[in-house]
Structures are given as structure tokens and as C-alpha cells.
C-alpha positions, 0 to 999 in steps of 0.5 A: 489500515496500515496492515491492509496497505502493506498486504496490498503492496506485497500483492502488487510486488508479487504480481510484478515479480511473477511477470518478470520471472523473479520472486519478492525478496525482503523489504528494502525500505518503507514509509508512510507519507500521507494519512487523511480522514475527511467527511465524504460530503457535508450531508453525511458527516458521520461517513468518512473517507480515509486515505493512506499512502504507503511506499514499500520497496521490495528486493526482487530475486531470481 
């Protein structure tokens, strides 16, 4: 899950960089602030909802 969140963050950073005429540089900082696993509802306790909040700061370079 963390790998998927990191991949998604890099994809967003790359789009932002393209839109601003830059390119994505190195990760400046990263943190995982929130992780939860909950039942989707009380009728299906075998199905879970997982939430991961990851913050990654990338350097943008010309």
C-alpha cells in the first residue's frame, strides 16, 4: 500500500512538473501520517476499507 501511494504521489508530481515546465527531482521529505483499517459497514465485516495518507515533497528542477 505504501508503495502504491508513493507511486501515485510521483505521478501527480510529474504532472505538476510538466504543467509548470519543470521536471521532478529528488524526494525532499516524506511522512506517513495516517493509516486506518475499518469495516465497510456492519453487514460485511469481512470487507475492509483501508486509508493511507502519505505526504511526499519533491524538488522541482528546470
